[in-house]
N, C-alpha and C positions, 0 to 999 in steps of 0.2 A: 156518398162515394164509397164509403167503407174503408177497411184497412187495405194497405197496398198489396198488390200482387208481387210475387217474387221477382217477376220481370221488371216491374216498375221500380221496386226497391233497388235492384241491381243497376238499372239505368241511372237512378239518382246518385248512387254511390260512385259509379264510374264517372259521371259528369263532374262531381265535386272533386274527385281524385285527380282528374285531368287538369282541372283549373289549379288545384293545389300544386301539382308537379310542374305545370307551366310557369307559375309564379316563381317557384324555387329554381327552375332552369334559367329564368331571366336573371335572377340574382347571381347565379353561378357565372353566366355568360358575361355580364357587365363587370363583375369582380375580376374575372380572368382578363378581359380586355384592358381594364384600367391598370391592372398589375403589369401586363405586358407593356403598355405604353410607358409606364414609369421605368420599368426595367430597361427599355430601349432608349431611354433618355428624352422622351417626348413630353413629359409632364413634370410637375413639381417645381413650379416657379413662384408659387405664392409665398410671400414672406410671413404671413400671419398664421403659420402652421399650428402654433399653440392654441390660438383662438378657435380655429377650425376643429382641432381635437376636442376641445372643451364643449363646443356646440354639438359635435358628433356624439359625445358621451351623454349629454343632457337629452338630446333627441332620441337616442337609443333607449335610455331608461324610460322616458316618457312613452315611447311607442310600445314597449313591452308591457308597461302597466296598462295602457289603453287596450292593447290586444287581449290581455287577461280579463280586463273588465268587460269587454264585448263578449267574450266566451262565457263569463259568469252570468251576464244578462241573458244569454241564450238559454242557459240551464234554467234560469228563473222564469223565462217566458214560455217555455215549451208546455208546461202543464195546462196553460190556458188556451192552447190551440185546439180548435174544435174539429178539425179535419186533418187528414194526412197532407193535403195540399198546403194548408196553412202551416203545419209543422215543418214541412220541407221548405217552404218559403222562408220561414224564420232561420232554419238551419243554413240554407244556402246564403242568405243575405248576411247573417252574422259571421259565418265562416269566411266568406270572401272579404268582408269588411275588416275582420281581424287580421287576416294574413296580409291584406293590402297595406294596412297601417304599419305593420312591422316591416313589410317590404320597403316602405318608404325610407325608413331609417337605414336599412341595409344598402339601398341605392345611394343614399347620401354618403354613407361610409365609403362606397366604391368611388364616388366622385371626389371625395376628400383625399383619397389616395392619389388620384391623378393631380389634383390641385396642389397638394403639398409635397408630393414625392415621398411621403412617409408611409411605409407599408404597415406600420403599427395601427393605422386607421382600419385596416382589414379585420382587426380583432372585433370591431363592432358589427361585422357581418355574421359572426358566429352565433350570437343570440337569436338571429332570424332562423337559422337552421335548427336550433334547439326548440324554438317555438313551433316551427313547421312540423317537426317530428312529434312533439308533445301533443299537438292538436290535429294531427293527420287524421282524415276521415276514414279510419280503419273499420273493420267489421265490428269490433268491440265498441268503438265510439258510437257507431250508428245504433247498435243494440242499446247502449246507454241512453242516447237521445230518444229513441223510440219508447224506452221504458219510462223516461221522464214525461213524454207526451201522454202515454197511457192508453192510446187507442181512440177510435172514433167515438164521438158523443152524439 
């Protein structure tokens, strides 16, 4: 197949960016809705708020570590890809998987806000945005991934 054309590369970048931004938009939306519900008095009746907060913290730490691990494995596996299609498959799969894992803990934090009525649980949404920004599929990140891949063999 050869190295990617500029149109193919642009389409792959655009697709991954749209997915990335859609996931981030979902986290923003559910966090805003849950916060609104708590502020309007519709949520926050769970008595075990301390337990939920602790579970939220543990889940958040675990998901961030797992997300970083998935990204690190992407870096390690790209040099063995023999074609652009295989490299992009690895990039797409690992990127979507890593952002989804971290999104899961952010969504749990938003639900925890609703269940407990404690807005402090929203603090566990912030690491999601840091992760999303850090690993956003920018032009520089794509250049890094393609350099790791090293081209068609």
